[in-house]
Structure formats: C-alpha cells, structure tokens
C-alpha positions in Angstrom: -54.4 21.9 -28.1 -54.5 23.7 -31.5 -55.1 21.5 -34.5 -53.5 22.7 -37.8 -55.4 22.3 -41.0 -53.3 22.1 -44.1 -54.2 22.3 -47.8 -55.4 18.9 -49.0 -53.7 17.5 -52.1 -56.9 15.5 -52.8 -59.0 18.7 -53.0 -56.5 20.3 -55.5 -56.6 17.3 -57.8 -60.4 17.0 -57.7 -60.8 20.7 -58.6 -58.4 20.4 -61.6 -60.2 17.4 -63.0 -63.6 19.1 -62.9 -62.2 22.2 -64.7 -60.9 20.0 -67.6 -64.1 18.0 -68.1 -66.3 21.1 -68.1 -64.4 23.1 -70.7 -66.7 22.2 -73.8 -70.2 20.8 -74.4 -71.4 18.6 -77.4 -72.9 21.7 -79.2 -69.7 23.6 -78.8 -71.2 25.9 -76.2 -69.2 26.6 -73.2 -70.9 25.3 -70.1 -70.1 26.4 -66.6 -67.9 24.2 -64.6 -69.7 22.0 -62.2 -69.1 23.5 -58.8 -71.3 21.0 -56.8 -70.1 19.8 -53.5 -68.8 16.6 -55.0 -65.3 17.9 -54.9 -65.7 18.3 -51.1 -66.3 14.6 -50.8 -62.6 13.9 -51.4 -61.4 16.4 -48.8 -60.0 15.0 -45.7 -58.7 16.7 -42.6 -54.9 16.5 -42.5 -54.3 17.0 -38.8 -50.7 17.9 -38.1 -49.0 15.6 -35.5 -48.2 17.4 -32.3 -44.9 16.5 -30.8 -44.6 16.3 -27.0 -42.0 18.9 -26.1 -42.2 18.5 -22.3 -38.6 18.8 -21.0 -37.1 15.6 -19.6 -36.8 15.3 -15.8 -33.1 16.0 -15.2 -33.4 16.2 -11.4 -30.5 14.1 -10.0 -31.4 11.1 -8.0 -31.2 11.4 -4.3 -28.0 9.6 -3.2 -28.1 10.8 0.4 -27.5 7.8 2.7 -30.4 6.8 4.8 -28.1 6.7 7.8 -24.6 7.5 9.0 -22.5 4.4 9.6 -19.7 6.3 11.5 -21.9 8.1 13.9 -24.6 5.4 13.8 -27.4 7.8 13.4 -30.6 7.6 11.3 -31.7 4.1 12.4 -34.2 2.9 15.0 -33.1 1.4 18.3 -31.6 -2.0 17.9 -30.7 -1.4 14.2 -27.2 -1.1 12.7 -26.3 1.3 10.0 -24.1 -0.8 7.8 -23.1 -1.8 4.2 -24.6 -5.0 2.8 -22.5 -7.0 0.3 -21.1 -4.7 -2.4 -23.5 -1.9 -1.6 -22.1 1.7 -2.0 -24.7 3.3 0.2 -25.3 2.3 3.8 -28.7 1.2 5.1 -30.3 0.3 8.4 -30.4 -3.4 9.2 -31.2 -5.5 12.2 -28.4 -5.2 14.7 -26.9 -8.3 16.4 -25.3 -8.7 19.8 -21.6 -9.0 19.1 -19.5 -6.0 20.2 -16.7 -4.3 18.2 -13.5 -6.5 18.1 -15.3 -9.7 19.1 -15.6 -12.8 16.9 -18.8 -12.9 14.8 -20.6 -14.9 12.1 -23.3 -13.8 9.7 -24.0 -10.5 8.1 -26.2 -9.2 10.9 -24.2 -10.5 13.8 -22.6 -7.2 14.9 -24.4 -4.7 17.2 -22.7 -2.0 15.2 -20.3 -2.0 12.2 -19.6 -4.9 9.9 -18.6 -8.6 10.4 -15.5 -9.3 8.3 -12.2 -11.1 8.2 -9.2 -8.8 7.7 -5.7 -10.1 7.0 -7.0 -13.7 7.6 -7.4 -13.1 11.3 -10.9 -14.6 11.5 -14.3 -12.9 11.4 -14.7 -10.0 13.8 -16.9 -6.9 14.2 -15.2 -3.8 12.8 -16.6 -0.3 13.2 -16.6 2.2 10.4 -14.4 5.3 10.3 -13.4 8.1 8.1 -10.2 9.2 9.9 -8.1 7.9 12.8 -10.1 10.3 15.0 -13.1 7.8 14.8 -11.0 4.9 16.2 -9.9 4.1 19.7 -6.4 4.7 21.0 -3.8 4.6 18.2 -5.8 2.2 16.0 -5.5 3.0 12.3 -8.5 3.8 10.0 -8.0 1.3 7.3 -9.0 1.6 3.6 -10.2 -1.6 2.2 -9.7 -2.7 -1.5 -12.9 -3.0 -3.3 -15.1 -1.1 -0.8 -16.2 2.4 -0.4 -15.8 2.4 3.4 -13.1 2.3 6.0 -12.9 0.4 9.3 -10.9 0.8 12.5 -8.0 -1.6 13.0 -8.3 -4.1 15.8 -4.8 -4.2 17.2 -4.8 -7.2 19.5 -5.8 -10.0 17.1 -2.5 -10.5 15.4 0.0 -13.3 16.1 3.5 -11.9 16.8 6.5 -13.4 15.1 10.2 -13.2 14.5 11.5 -11.6 11.3 14.5 -13.8 11.1 12.8 -17.0 12.0 9.7 -16.3 9.9 7.8 -18.5 12.4 4.3 -18.0 10.9 1.9 -20.8 9.8 -0.5 -21.3 7.0 1.2 -19.5 4.1 1.8 -16.3 6.2 4.9 -14.2 6.4 6.3 -12.1 9.3 6.0 -8.4 8.6 6.4 -5.2 10.6 3.3 -3.0 10.5 2.4 0.4 12.0 1.2 0.6 15.6 2.5 -2.9 16.5 5.6 -3.0 18.6 6.5 -6.4 17.2 6.2 -7.9 13.7 3.0 -9.8 13.0 1.9 -12.8 10.9 0.0 -11.7 7.7 -0.9 -13.6 4.5 2.3 -13.5 2.4 2.5 -11.4 -0.7 4.0 -12.4 -4.0 6.5 -9.6 -4.8 10.1 -10.7 -4.9 13.2 -8.8 -3.6 13.7 -5.6 -5.7 10.0 -5.5 -6.8 7.9 -2.5 -6.0 5.5 -2.7 -3.0 2.8 -0.5 -1.6 2.0 -2.1 1.8 3.7 -4.2 4.5 2.5 -7.6 3.3 2.9 -7.1 -0.5 6.3 -8.9 -0.5 6.9 -12.6 -0.5 7.7 -14.4 2.8 11.2 -13.4 4.0 11.0 -9.9 2.5 9.9 -6.6 3.9 8.8 -3.4 2.2 11.3 -0.6 2.6 10.9 2.7 0.7 8.4 1.0 -1.6 10.7 -1.8 -2.6 10.8 -5.4 -1.3 14.1 -6.1 0.6 15.4 -9.5 1.8 15.4 -9.9 5.6 18.9 -10.5 7.0 20.8 -10.9 10.2 23.1 -7.9 10.7 25.2 -9.9 13.2 25.9 -12.7 10.7 29.0 -12.8 8.4 28.1 -11.4 4.9 24.4 -12.4 5.3 23.4 -10.8 1.9 26.4 -12.1 -0.1 28.8 -10.2 -2.2 29.4 -7.9 0.8 26.1 -6.2 0.3 25.2 -4.2 3.4 22.7 -5.7 5.9 21.1 -2.6 7.3 19.6 -2.8 10.8 15.8 -2.9 11.1 14.5 -3.5 14.5 15.6 -6.9 15.8 16.7 -7.9 12.3 17.9 -6.2 9.1 17.4 -6.0 5.4 19.7 -6.4 2.4 20.3 -2.9 1.1 20.7 -4.0 -2.6 
C-alpha cells in the first residue's frame, strides 16, 4: 500500500513565524534566520486515508432447488422432496408411509408429495405436478392460491349431489366441475347471480358459473322457473337462468 505525504500546514506556519522574528537584531544588524531543526518538531505525517475500492460481490444467490418434487429426485431413500409451510423452494424431508390419495395427518405423513385438505375434503396426500401429464388418468393439475406449486387432483373423494336439490351439508353448494360426470359438493362461494366468477365454486349456493358469470340454477321443466319469462337454459340434468 502506498502512503501519500501531503504538505503540512503546521510546517508552513512555523517557518513563517521564524522568518518574522529573525528580521532584525537589537543593534540594527540583520541576523540570519534561525534554521534549526525546531521547525521540524511541529511537522506531522498527514497520511491520506485509503478507501477500500474492492468491488461488491454481485454473484446471484443460488436458488436452484435441492431436489425435484415432481420427479422426486435429489433426495436419499426414504425421503420426500416437498414444500414446508410457506416455503418457495422444495427440500428433502423424512418421508412417511401414506400413499397418494390416502388420508393423512402431519406434515411428514406422506411417502411422497404433500398432506393437505383441498376443497374441504379432508387431509390427503397429493402429489406435485407441473402439467396434466404428471397426473394419473384424466386428473387435473391444480394451481393453488398462495403457493408456488401445483398438485394432481384426486377425483374419487368428492360427494356427488343434485344441482336442483342442492343436497350438500356443512355450508357447501352443489357445483359441476371438470372431469366429474356428476356435480359435487364444494365449499360455497359468495358471489351472487350476475356477479363475475373465475371458478366453479365462486358462486353462492344455488348458482353456477357460466361464461364467467354466476347464474341461478333452475328446472327447465318447470313453468317459468326464472320469473318474468326469463329463459331457463338446459345444463346437464338442470338448467340456469339466462338473465
């Protein structure tokens, strides 16, 4: 490291003072200025501060997952590549004994995948997916609100119901959903007839989502079921008021 030496203001002041006091003697004779080393006593090293200019480390953090939750690779035998809590990156965890689609309890209960309750159907082991190709048969690969992962739908866990009777318990409504031959019971939504909807169960009980709008369920065989001669368009075994 090179230390810079700057001119000292103390040395300059000391030299000026000596020149003034040595200008004249008592006898009027001019005497040489005192050039002793006393002036050097006030000289101090003014070492320049050296700033650290080492570039900051801008290497991006390694966000590569430690394992693959869809292919279940990267973990030791007996481990499960899964997401824990609100984690955004999967990690290896101790695997349980419960198979995909079966009832489970506890974060590490599943042999593979994740233990969760979807659409209030009770806790079961779901396996991860990216597309429908990762799921069995015609099961859908479902996106889940508030998570970074998707899971394969379990198709045989729903209670079937009648759209007209709305015969579901516990605050659930009867809704038609993809890949189910019959409507199923799902937690009822809050959107009223005419309100926008984005999924099958967004509408309140007794309504279904048609073309992104909630429509009242009606019986097409009844006399003026929607009132004011509004058409009751056929929909499966029931219909909806085409308002």
